[in-house]
C-alpha positions in Angstrom: 48.3 -11.9 -7.4 47.7 -10.3 -10.8 44.7 -12.7 -11.3 43.0 -11.4 -8.1 43.9 -7.7 -9.1 42.1 -8.2 -12.4 39.1 -9.9 -10.8 38.9 -7.1 -8.2 39.2 -4.5 -11.0 36.3 -6.2 -12.8 34.2 -6.0 -9.6 35.1 -2.4 -9.1 34.2 -1.5 -12.7 30.9 -3.3 -12.3 30.0 -1.4 -9.2 31.1 1.9 -10.7 29.1 1.3 -13.9 25.9 0.4 -12.0 26.4 3.5 -9.8 26.8 5.7 -12.9 23.7 4.3 -14.4 21.7 4.9 -11.3 22.9 8.5 -11.0 22.2 9.1 -14.7 18.7 7.7 -14.5 18.0 9.8 -11.4 19.4 12.9 -13.0 17.2 12.5 -16.0 14.1 11.3 -14.1 12.1 14.4 -15.2 13.5 14.4 -18.7 11.3 14.1 -21.7 12.4 10.7 -23.0 14.7 7.8 -23.5 17.2 9.7 -25.7 17.8 12.4 -23.1 18.5 9.7 -20.5 20.9 7.8 -22.8 22.7 11.0 -23.6 23.4 11.7 -19.9 27.1 12.1 -19.1 26.6 9.5 -16.2 25.0 6.9 -18.6 27.9 7.5 -21.1 30.4 7.2 -18.2 28.7 3.9 -17.1 29.0 2.5 -20.7 32.6 3.5 -20.9 33.4 1.8 -17.5 31.6 -1.3 -18.8 33.8 -1.3 -21.9 36.8 -1.3 -19.6 35.3 -4.0 -17.4 34.8 -6.2 -20.5 38.5 -5.9 -21.3 39.6 -6.5 -17.8 37.2 -9.5 -17.5 38.8 -11.1 -20.6 42.2 -10.6 -19.1 41.1 -12.2 -15.8 39.5 -15.1 -17.6 42.7 -15.8 -19.6 44.5 -16.7 -16.3 41.7 -17.8 -14.0 39.5 -20.9 -14.0 35.9 -19.9 -14.6 34.9 -21.8 -11.5 36.8 -19.3 -9.5 36.3 -16.1 -11.5 32.5 -16.3 -11.8 31.8 -16.8 -8.0 34.3 -13.9 -7.3 32.0 -11.7 -9.3 29.3 -12.1 -6.6 31.3 -9.4 -4.8 29.8 -7.0 -7.3 26.5 -7.4 -5.4 28.3 -6.5 -2.1 30.0 -3.5 -3.7 26.7 -2.2 -5.1 25.1 -2.4 -1.7 28.0 -0.4 -0.2 27.9 2.1 -3.0 24.1 2.4 -2.7 24.5 3.3 1.0 27.5 5.6 0.9 27.4 7.1 -2.6 23.7 7.2 -3.4 22.7 7.6 0.3 20.0 4.9 0.1 18.7 3.2 3.1 20.0 -0.4 3.4 18.2 -2.6 5.9 19.9 -4.7 8.5 18.7 -7.9 6.8 20.3 -6.7 3.5 23.6 -6.0 5.3 23.5 -9.5 6.8 22.8 -11.0 3.4 25.6 -9.0 1.8 28.0 -10.2 4.5 26.9 -13.8 3.9 27.6 -13.4 0.2 31.1 -12.0 1.0 31.8 -15.0 3.3 30.6 -17.4 0.6 32.9 -15.8 -1.9 35.8 -16.1 0.5 35.0 -19.8 1.0 34.7 -20.5 -2.7 37.7 -18.5 -3.8 40.2 -19.2 -1.0 43.2 -21.2 -2.1 
């Protein structure tokens, strides 16, 4: 159970980090350069979340076969699509929802005991 909690934590951190990056880039779209964007509080938050993810991923790998852990990470794609729709208010096509569901089903098939 701890193994799946760590894997899920890694996925959630990945989704949160990507969402922070997108918000940070959008926030500084009209800024004057790269350093202004890199200094955005959202970009910094994304980097910090990734540092946490890195640690949680190592913990997950210490108790999970890579052949299970890596396919589980495909759920990050699913989470990013959900976050894109409900946090960033992006339009997500029906085709992309179907593809996302297909990925989730594939992960369930690969990772089920």
